C-alpha positions as CSV (number, residue, x, y, z in Angstrom):
1,M,0.0,0.0,0.0
2,V,1.2,3.5,-0.8
3,A,2.0,5.5,2.4
4,G,-0.9,7.6,3.5
5,V,-3.3,6.1,1.1
6,K,-6.1,3.9,2.6
7,P,-8.3,1.5,0.7
8,P,-11.9,2.7,0.4
9,F,-13.0,-0.1,2.6
10,A,-11.8,-3.5,3.8
11,V,-13.0,-6.6,2.0
12,P,-14.8,-8.8,4.5
13,A,-13.0,-11.8,5.8
14,L,-16.1,-13.8,4.9
15,L,-15.0,-13.9,1.3
16,G,-12.4,-16.6,2.0
17,Q,-15.2,-18.7,3.6
18,G,-17.4,-19.1,0.5
19,A,-19.5,-16.0,1.1
20,K,-20.6,-14.0,-2.0
21,M,-20.3,-10.3,-2.2
22,D,-21.7,-8.3,-5.1
23,V,-20.2,-4.9,-5.8
24,T,-20.9,-2.1,-8.3
25,T,-18.6,-1.1,-11.1
26,K,-17.5,1.9,-9.0
27,E,-16.8,-0.2,-6.0
28,L,-14.8,-2.7,-8.0
29,S,-12.7,0.0,-9.7
30,D,-12.0,1.5,-6.2
31,I,-11.0,-2.0,-4.8
32,L,-8.7,-2.7,-7.7
33,S,-7.4,0.8,-8.1
34,L,-8.6,1.0,-11.7
35,T,-10.8,3.4,-13.6
36,Q,-14.4,2.3,-14.3
37,R,-13.4,2.5,-18.0
38,R,-10.6,0.0,-17.4
39,I,-13.1,-2.4,-15.7
40,Q,-15.3,-2.2,-18.8
41,D,-12.2,-2.9,-20.9
42,L,-11.3,-6.0,-18.8
43,E,-14.9,-7.3,-19.3
44,N,-14.6,-6.7,-23.0
45,E,-11.3,-8.6,-23.0
46,G,-12.8,-11.5,-21.2
47,V,-10.8,-11.1,-18.0
48,I,-13.7,-10.5,-15.7
49,T,-17.4,-11.2,-16.0
50,K,-20.4,-9.1,-14.9
51,I,-23.2,-11.0,-13.1
52,G,-25.8,-8.4,-13.8
53,R,-26.4,-4.7,-14.6
54,N,-23.6,-2.9,-12.7
55,K,-23.0,-6.0,-10.6
56,W,-19.9,-8.0,-10.1
57,D,-18.9,-10.9,-7.9
58,L,-16.1,-9.4,-6.0
59,K,-14.2,-12.7,-5.2
60,E,-14.4,-13.9,-8.8
61,C,-13.2,-10.6,-10.2
62,V,-10.3,-10.2,-7.8
63,Q,-9.2,-13.7,-8.5
64,S,-9.5,-13.3,-12.2
65,Y,-7.7,-10.0,-12.2
66,I,-4.8,-11.4,-10.2
67,E,-4.5,-14.4,-12.5
68,Y,-4.5,-12.0,-15.5
69,K,-1.8,-9.8,-14.0
70,I,0.4,-12.8,-13.2
71,A,-0.1,-14.1,-16.7
72,K,0.8,-10.7,-18.3
73,R,3.9,-10.5,-16.0
74,Y,5.0,-14.0,-16.9
75,E,4.5,-13.3,-20.7
76,H,6.5,-10.0,-20.3
77,L,9.4,-11.8,-18.6
78,R,9.3,-14.7,-21.1
79,T,9.5,-12.5,-24.2
80,N,12.1,-10.2,-22.8
81,R,14.7,-12.7,-21.8
82,S,18.1,-12.1,-23.3
């Protein structure tokens, strides 16, 4: 975390226990520190999936986004090896 910057809210510990938490696009963008436009782009790219109008499953989206970022980093490292 960047010094002095606090997340908008803490993700409930229940998420690790199978509970489901739906969030809005604004909430998801705040949690992932992305713009709402980038959230839409990630949906169009097939990285994350909306569950309804302006509704996202927080756990699924966070997991998918982390997997996407890891894959992108791995691809970057693999293609830039000297």
